[in-house]
N, C-alpha and C positions, 0 to 999 in steps of 0.2 A: 107272458107265457112262453118261456124259452127253454123248456125242458128241465126246470129245476126239480130236484129230488124231494119227495115228500113222504114221511112216515105217518101212517094212520094208526092211532091207538084208540080202539073202539071195541066195546064188548058185545055189541049187537052186530052179528054177522051180516044181517041184511043191510043195515045202515052202512057198515064198512064196505060192502060190495058196491052199494050205490055211490058212495064217495069215490071209490077207486075208479068206477066207470066214468064219473063226472070229471075227475082229475085227468085221466088218460085221454078223454075226449078233448080236453083243453091243452093236451100235449105236455102235461107234467109227467114225471116218472115216479110211480109209486114203488118205494123200496121195500115195502112190506106192510103187513097188517098185524097188530098185536092187540091182545085183549087183557093183558095183565102187566104189572110192573116189571117182572123179570123178563118177559119177552120183549117189552118195549126197550128196556135198557140194553139188552143183548143186540137187538136190531140197530139201535143207535150206534153202538160200537162197531158193528160189522158193516153197515151200509153208509154211514156218514151222510145223512140226509141234510137238505138245506132248510127244512122246516118240519115241525111236528104238529099234526092235527090231533088234539088230545081231548078225550071225553073225561069229564070230572068224575064220573062214577064208573069204575072198572069191574072186572070179574071178581067174584068173592068179596064184594064190598070194599075193594081196594080203592084208595083215594087218588084220583088223577092229580089233585093239587100237590100231594106229596111227591108224585113222579115228576111234576113240573119243577118242584124245588130242587130235586136231584139233577135234573137236566140243566137248570140254571147254574148249579154249583160245579158241575163236572163237564158240561158240553157247551160249546158256543153255538147253540142252535135256537132259533126263535120258536116260541110255542104259541099256537092259536087254540083256544078252548072251543070245543064243539059239544054242547050239552043241552039237555032238555030242562035243566034246572035254572029258574030265573029268580031264585031266592036271593034277597039282598045280602044276607049274611054270607051265603056261599060266594056270591060275587065279590064281597070284600076280602074273603080268604084268598080267592083266586088272584085278585089284584096284587096281593103281597108278593106273588111270584113274578111280577113284572111281565105279564103276557103281552104278545104283540097283537092280540085280537080276541074277540069273544062272540061266538055265533050261537044262537039258540036254534034247537031243532023243533019242528022240521025246518031245515034250512032253505033259504032261497039261493038258487044257483048263482045268480048275479052277485048277491052279497058274499057268497063263498069265494068266488073268483076275485072280487075286488079286495076282500079282506086279506086273502093270501098274497095278492100282488103288493098291497100296501105294506104288509108285514115283511116280505122279502126285501122290498125297497128300503124300508126303515132300517132293517138289520144291516144291509149292505152299506148304507150311509154311515151308520154308527160304527161299523167295522173300519171303514176308511178313515173316519175321524180319529178313532182310537189308534190306528196305525200311524197316522200323521202326527198325533200327539206324542207317540213314542219316538218318532223320528226327530221331532223338535227338541224333546228332552235330551235325546242322545247328542244332537248338535250343540245344545247348551253345555252339556258336560264336556264335549270335545273342545269347545271354545275356552272353557275354564282351564282345561289341561294345557292348551296352547298358551294361555296367559301365564301359567306357572312356568312353562318352558322359556317364554320371552323374558320373564322376570329373572330367571336364573341366568339367562344369557347376558342380560344387561348388568347384573351383579358381577359376573365374571369379567366382562369387558371393563367396567369401571375399576375393579380391583387390579387388573393387569396394568391399566393406565396409571393407577396410583403408585404401583411398584416401580414403573419405568421413569417417572418424573423425579427430578432432583429435589424439588421442593416438596418433600414428603408431607410436611404439616399442612401446606396449602392444598395439596391434592387430596389429602384426607378430608379436609373441610369441604372441598368441592363434592367429593363423593357423598359425604353425609347430607349435604344440601340436596343433591340430585336424588338420592334415595328417598329423602323425606318428601320431596315434591312428588316423586313417582308414586310412593305408597299412598300419600294423601289423595292425589288426583285420581289414580286408577281405581282405588278402592271406592271412592265416591261415585265415579262414573260407571263402575260395574255393579254397584249395589242396587241401583234402581232397576236396570233391565233384568238382573238376576232375580230380584224380588217379583217382578212382573211374570217372569217365566214360571217361578215356583208357585206363586199364588194362582195363576191361571191353570196350571197343571193340576194343582190340588182341587180347585173348584170343579174341573172337568171330571176328575176321578170321584170326588165326593158326591156330586149331583147325579152322575150316572144317567140313567134313563129319564130322570126328572128334568134334565137340562134341555131347554128348547134348542131347536136348530139355530135360531138367531143368536142365542148366547154362545153356543159352541163356536160358531163362525167368529164372533167377536173376540172370544178368548184366544182362538188360534191366530187371529190377526195381531193381537197384542203380543203373543209369543214371537211371531215372525218379526215384528218391528223391533222387539228387544234383541233378538238374535242378530238382526241387521246392524243395530247400534253397536253391539259387542264386536261384530266382524269388522266394522269400520275402525274401531279403536285398535284392534289387533293388527289390522293392515298397516295403520300408521306406525305402530310400534315395531312391526317387522321391517318396515321401510327404514325407520331410524336405526334399527339394528344393522341393516346393510350399510347405511351411511357410516356408522361408527366403526364397522369392521373393514371398510374400504371395498365392500362387495358391490356397491352401487356404481355401475360403469357408464361411460359416455359413449354412445354409438350413434353419431349423426347420420341422418337419412334425408334424402331430398323430399321435401314436403310442399304441397300446395297449401299455402297458409289459410286461404279463404275456406277451402274444403275442410281442412283440419279443424278450424274454429267452429264451423257450422256443425260438424259431426259431434264435437265435444259438447257444445251447448245443447244439442238435441239429446245426447245421452244424459246430460245433467238435468234435462227438463227445464231449461231456463230460456226465457224469451219475453216478449212483450206482454204475454198473458200470465206470466209467473208472478209470484208474490215474494219479495218486491219485484217489480218489472225490471227487465234488463234491456237497455238500449246499447247496441254494439255496432261497430263499423270497422271494416278493413279498408285502408286507404287505396289499395289497388287490387284489381282482379287478377287471377292467374299468377300470383306472386309465388315463386319457388324459393325456398330457403333450405339450408343444410343444418337441421337441428335434430336433437334426439327426441323422437315422438313420445317415448315413455316419460322422460324427465320433463318435457314440456307439458304433458298431461298432468303430472304431479304439481307443477308450478301453478297452472291455471285453475285446476280443480280445487286446490287448497285455498287459493286467493279468492275465488268466486264463492266457495263455501263459507269462508269467513265473512265476506261482504254480505251474503244473504243472512247468515246467522246473527250478525251484529247490527242488522238494519231492520228491526221489527217495526213495521208501519212507519217507515221514515223515507218515503219517496222511492225513486227508481235508482238503479245502478247504471253506470256508464262504463263500457269497455271500448276503448279506442285503440286500434292496432295500426301503427304507422310502419309501413315497410316499402322503401327504406325510411328510417327515422329522419325527420325534418332537419335535426341538428347534427346528424352523423349518418351519412349514406351507408356506412358499413355495418349498421346495426338495424335490427327490428325492435320497435319499442311498443310495450303494452302499458296503456294507462287505464287503471281501474279506479273509479271514484264511487264512493257510496255516501249516503247521508245518515249514517248510523250513529251509534253511541260514542264513537271516537275513542282515542287512547290517551290516558292521563300522561302528563309530562314525565312523571317519575318512572313510568313503565317503559318508556321509549328505549333506554339503553339495554333493556333485557328482552326485547322483542324476539330475537332469534335464539334465545336460550331454550333448551328442551325442558318441557313441563312447566314453563313459566306462563302465567295467565294474568292479564291486566286486572287491576284492583276493582274495576267497575263492571265486571261481567255478571255479577250477582249470580242468579240461578241458571244462566245460559250454559248448556252442556258443552264439554270440550276437555281435552287433556293437555293442551299447550304444545303440540308437536307440529302443527301445520306450517308455521313460519320457519321453524328450524329445518324442516324438510325442504321448503322452498329455497332457503338460503343455500343449502348444499347443492341443490339441482342447478341454481343459477351459477354457483362457483364452478361446477363441472363444465358449464358452457363457457366459462371465462367471461361471464357477464356481470351486470351490476343491478342492485335493487335498492330503491330508496322509498321511505314511507314518511308522509306528512299527515298529521292528524290533529284534530282539535275536539275536545270533549263536547258531545252533543251537537257537533257540526258535521262530522264525517271524516273519512280517511281517503287519501290519494296514494295509491301504490304504483310506482313506475319501475318496470323491469326492462333492461336493455340487454339484448343477446346478439352476439356477432352473427351476421347472416351467413358468412362463409360459403357463398355460391361458387362452385368450382367451374 
């Protein structure tokens, strides 16, 4: 009872007056009393109530059910029926207008208050869900537009590189291969989340009031997950675009390596309790290095994400950070070992190519940009990366970066 506005549509003046007194005593605002269809609709337009208490039988044998149908079609206002009719056929007709409550006269005050409170709460929840659904659909459309922009940008960059190279035929073939991998990979990876967004949105719209709260929350969660998946793909593609255009810059900053790794793993929700479990260690405490935090984040998040993704139910991951490296004091070394599906020998020469994916990934999602981005970030640090892998045994990735302590 927080002062919500209520319109009373009742042809019995005594009943209407009693309702008004009861509602005002409960601190509701009564915006008006109507006894006919015309008056009710006029008051709806003029006073914008939060809820309508509507009698099924109005003045001059007008049907309240018809008025409720007009309210449903033209106003976003919940309706609660208040009537002396308990006939099953009438009740069935009333239910077709999707009311938010149905109270028989003479009414019980407690029932009246609780029905109004539940109707207002239900309508507010439904309005928020519809609003959020609209926002998520808008985000999905925006992500699709961004994808088109990235696609156009990549096409321009590849075309410019093709014209600049002396070996025109070779560059044209490279462009063709890259475009083919890009279209095949991205179309596949976007089709699933976009289908989830579209299907969930259609179900929410089609089921309307018949959709339970649990189902609504489930559909919205599916939409959020799909949007996050598309956002991740777009982020990788935008990063690759910066790499290709030379816009990805190197800005070293003094870092506490232990603190940096701890925060990164926390943000990624990785640890001993994650699946698969991650065991990690930094050789020294309070080690300061001069590295680019943004590029280092891209390196570690992509490598860790790959290790998790390609290690389904295959034991733990091990991240060992040596600073300084045992074999070269001028470097910090990152050892990341997993026990996942490994990399086939024929795919090893292509590991750092954009949009290339190993032949044994099956249905595991991805677009083949992670290692290409990692390689560029390592090169900007003037570092080195090596990968050793065996199918069904796992992979060891070693990254060496100059410490450059001033």
